[in-house]
C-alpha positions as CSV (number, residue, x, y, z in Angstrom):
1,M,9.9,1.4,0.0
2,K,8.1,4.4,1.5
3,M,7.2,4.0,5.2
4,T,3.6,4.9,6.1
5,P,3.0,7.2,9.1
6,Q,1.3,4.2,10.9
7,R,4.3,2.0,10.4
8,R,6.7,4.7,11.5
9,A,4.6,5.1,14.7
10,L,4.5,1.4,15.3
11,E,8.3,1.1,14.9
12,A,8.9,4.0,17.2
13,T,6.7,2.4,19.9
14,L,8.5,-0.8,19.4
15,A,11.9,0.9,19.7
16,R,10.8,2.5,23.0
17,G,9.2,-0.6,24.5
18,L,11.3,-3.6,23.4
19,S,13.2,-4.5,26.5
20,D,14.2,-7.9,25.1
21,P,14.6,-8.6,21.4
22,A,14.1,-12.3,22.1
23,L,10.4,-11.5,22.7
24,L,10.2,-10.3,19.1
25,V,12.0,-13.5,17.9
26,A,9.4,-15.6,19.8
27,S,6.4,-13.6,18.7
28,P,3.9,-15.4,16.5
29,A,2.7,-12.0,15.1
30,L,5.5,-12.0,12.5
31,P,6.4,-14.9,10.2
32,S,9.8,-16.4,10.7
33,E,11.1,-15.0,7.5
34,H,10.1,-11.4,8.3
35,P,13.1,-9.1,8.1
36,L,12.4,-7.6,11.6
37,K,12.2,-11.0,13.1
38,R,15.5,-12.1,11.4
39,A,17.2,-8.9,12.6
40,A,16.0,-9.5,16.1
41,A,17.5,-13.0,16.0
42,T,20.8,-11.5,14.9
43,V,20.6,-9.0,17.9
44,V,19.9,-11.8,20.3
45,E,22.7,-13.9,19.1
46,L,25.3,-11.1,19.0
47,F,24.2,-9.7,22.3
48,A,24.8,-13.0,23.9
49,A,28.2,-13.4,22.2
50,V,29.4,-9.9,23.0
51,T,28.5,-10.1,26.7
52,S,30.4,-13.3,27.0
53,G,33.8,-11.7,26.2
54,P,35.8,-10.3,23.4
55,L,34.9,-11.3,19.8
56,P,37.1,-11.9,16.8
57,E,37.4,-9.1,14.3
58,G,34.5,-8.9,12.0
59,A,32.1,-10.8,14.3
60,L,29.6,-8.0,14.2
61,T,29.2,-7.6,10.5
62,A,25.7,-9.1,10.6
63,L,24.7,-5.9,12.4
64,D,25.3,-3.9,9.2
65,S,22.0,-5.1,7.9
66,I,20.1,-3.3,10.7
67,A,19.2,0.2,9.4
68,R,19.6,3.3,11.6
69,Q,15.8,3.7,11.5
70,S,15.1,0.2,12.7
71,P,13.5,-0.3,16.1
72,L,16.5,-2.6,16.8
73,A,19.1,0.1,16.1
74,P,19.5,1.0,19.8
75,W,20.4,-2.6,20.5
76,K,22.8,-2.6,17.6
77,L,24.6,0.4,19.0
78,L,24.7,-1.1,22.5
79,I,26.3,-4.3,21.1
80,R,28.9,-2.2,19.2
81,A,29.6,-0.2,22.4
82,I,30.2,-3.4,24.4
83,E,32.4,-4.8,21.7
84,A,34.4,-1.6,21.6
85,F,34.7,-1.7,25.4
86,Y,36.5,-5.1,25.2
87,R,38.9,-3.6,22.6
88,R,39.5,-0.6,24.9
89,A,38.3,1.7,22.2
90,D,36.9,4.3,24.5
91,E,36.0,6.9,21.9
92,V,34.0,4.3,19.9
93,V,32.2,3.2,23.1
94,L,31.2,6.7,23.9
95,A,30.1,7.5,20.3
96,N,27.9,4.4,20.2
97,L,26.4,5.1,23.6
98,A,25.7,8.7,22.8
99,A,23.8,7.7,19.7
100,I,21.4,5.5,21.6
101,P,18.1,7.4,22.1
102,T,17.5,7.8,25.9
103,D,13.9,6.8,25.6
104,T,14.7,3.2,24.5
105,P,15.6,0.3,26.8
106,P,19.3,0.3,25.9
107,G,19.3,4.1,26.3
108,R,18.0,3.7,29.9
109,L,20.9,1.5,30.8
């Protein structure tokens, strides 16, 4: 599916301004089955899980469905960095953090 310039601009704006993916989950602007809303729900669930302590191996596989171009990609990278921190995988932490655009809420952390 080819992305229109308008959609690309909207998603870039969303990526730069979405300070809490739970807001997207709760938004009535998207139907509950919309892929972006489902991806946001995954981010919310896994962010809560990863900030509560170490996760079992494979716990983040649901993040694989979030594309690199998604407005939720910065959150995906932050979650992976936190998970790698608990595993003491410093290089993985740094690689994920370096990939987060600095003009996004996770990048400003």
